[in-house]
C-alpha positions in Angstrom: -6.2 -5.4 -34.7 -9.9 -4.7 -35.0 -11.8 -4.8 -38.3 -12.1 -1.0 -38.2 -8.3 -0.7 -38.1 -6.0 -1.1 -41.0 -2.4 -2.0 -41.1 -2.1 0.7 -43.9 -3.3 3.2 -41.3 -0.6 2.1 -38.9 2.2 2.4 -41.5 5.2 3.7 -39.6 5.8 7.4 -40.1 9.6 7.6 -39.5 12.3 9.3 -41.3 15.8 8.0 -42.1 17.1 9.9 -39.1 14.7 8.1 -36.9 15.8 4.6 -38.1 19.5 5.3 -38.9 20.8 4.0 -35.5 18.9 0.7 -35.9 20.2 0.4 -39.5 23.8 1.0 -38.2 23.6 -2.4 -36.5 23.7 -3.9 -40.0 26.5 -1.7 -41.2 27.5 1.9 -42.0 25.0 3.2 -44.5 23.7 6.4 -46.1 20.3 7.0 -47.5 19.9 6.8 -51.3 16.1 7.1 -51.4 12.8 5.9 -49.9 11.2 3.1 -51.8 7.4 2.8 -52.2 5.5 0.6 -49.8 1.9 0.3 -48.9 2.2 -0.8 -45.2 5.9 -0.7 -44.3 8.8 1.7 -44.8 11.7 0.7 -47.1 14.9 2.7 -47.3 17.4 2.1 -50.2 20.8 2.6 -48.6 24.4 2.2 -49.7 27.6 1.8 -47.9 28.5 5.2 -46.3 31.0 7.3 -48.1 30.8 5.2 -51.3 29.2 8.1 -53.2 28.3 7.9 -56.9 30.8 5.0 -57.4 28.5 2.7 -55.4 27.2 -0.3 -57.4 23.7 -1.5 -57.2 25.1 -4.8 -56.0 26.3 -3.0 -52.8 23.0 -1.5 -52.0 20.7 -2.6 -49.2 17.0 -2.3 -48.4 16.5 -1.4 -44.8 12.9 -2.5 -44.1 10.9 -1.1 -41.1 7.9 -3.4 -40.7 4.4 -2.3 -39.9 4.0 -2.4 -36.1 1.1 -4.8 -36.5 3.4 -7.5 -38.0 3.9 -10.2 -35.4 7.5 -11.4 -34.9 6.6 -15.0 -35.9 5.3 -13.6 -39.3 8.5 -11.7 -40.0 10.7 -14.5 -38.9 8.8 -16.9 -41.2 9.5 -14.5 -44.1 13.2 -14.4 -43.1 13.4 -18.2 -42.9 11.8 -18.5 -46.4 14.3 -16.1 -47.8 17.2 -17.9 -46.3 16.0 -21.3 -47.6 15.3 -19.9 -51.1 18.8 -18.3 -51.2 20.4 -21.6 -50.0 18.6 -23.4 -52.8 20.0 -21.0 -55.4 17.0 -18.8 -55.9 17.6 -15.3 -57.3 16.2 -13.5 -54.4 17.1 -10.9 -51.8 19.6 -12.1 -49.1 18.9 -11.5 -45.5 21.7 -9.6 -43.7 22.5 -10.0 -40.0 23.6 -7.4 -37.5 27.3 -6.9 -37.2 27.3 -7.0 -33.4 25.1 -10.0 -32.5 24.3 -11.7 -35.8 20.5 -11.1 -35.4 18.2 -10.9 -38.4 15.7 -8.7 -36.7 16.0 -5.5 -34.7 13.1 -4.0 -32.7 12.7 -0.3 -33.1 10.6 1.4 -30.4 7.9 3.8 -31.6 6.7 6.8 -29.7 3.4 6.4 -27.9 0.6 8.5 -29.4 -2.7 9.8 -28.0 -4.6 6.9 -29.6 -2.1 4.3 -28.5 -0.5 5.1 -25.2 1.3 1.7 -24.9 4.8 1.2 -26.2 4.9 -0.4 -29.6 7.8 -1.7 -31.7 8.5 -2.0 -35.4 10.7 -4.9 -36.5 13.5 -4.0 -38.8 15.7 -6.0 -41.1 18.2 -5.5 -43.9 18.1 -7.2 -47.2 20.3 -7.1 -50.3 18.9 -4.9 -53.0 17.6 -6.7 -56.1 17.9 -4.3 -59.1 15.0 -4.1 -61.4 11.8 -2.3 -62.1 9.4 -1.7 -59.3 6.0 -3.3 -59.9 4.2 0.0 -59.1 6.2 1.8 -61.8 5.6 -1.0 -64.4 1.9 -1.0 -63.6 1.7 2.8 -64.0 3.4 2.7 -67.3 1.3 -0.2 -68.5 -1.9 1.6 -67.5 -0.8 4.8 -69.2 0.0 3.0 -72.4 -3.3 1.0 -72.3 -1.3 -2.2 -72.4 -1.9 -3.9 -69.0 -1.3 -7.3 -70.7 2.4 -6.3 -70.9 2.7 -6.9 -67.1 2.1 -10.6 -67.8 4.5 -11.2 -70.7 
């Protein structure tokens, strides 16, 4: 990636329908909502047909990584998550595909005028950690004039 390019500019612009088939490799899910992200796409999903009775503990984040993320980088993140979880950390758990037990799935992106070569986004599924999004907390703290509350 050149200095003039930005991974934010290359943020995938895919809908749930575009990624649903890749997500199905991890289980049968339906979209709850899109989660904020600066350079990736994050979809909050729940088990299909669970409806309103679905618990937060059953929810999953289906993450579509920026196409500029190298496989080694994403695999390193996955290894770190698995080691932290094995050590008892309160963190997201990495899910594996139902068919082959893989942690990562490559999702092809359509070529564009500026990038005629075939590109891929790596995708993975993680357990959902309930709580408050940092972006929401920061907005509330800034609105109230109490930014110090973020560090309490």
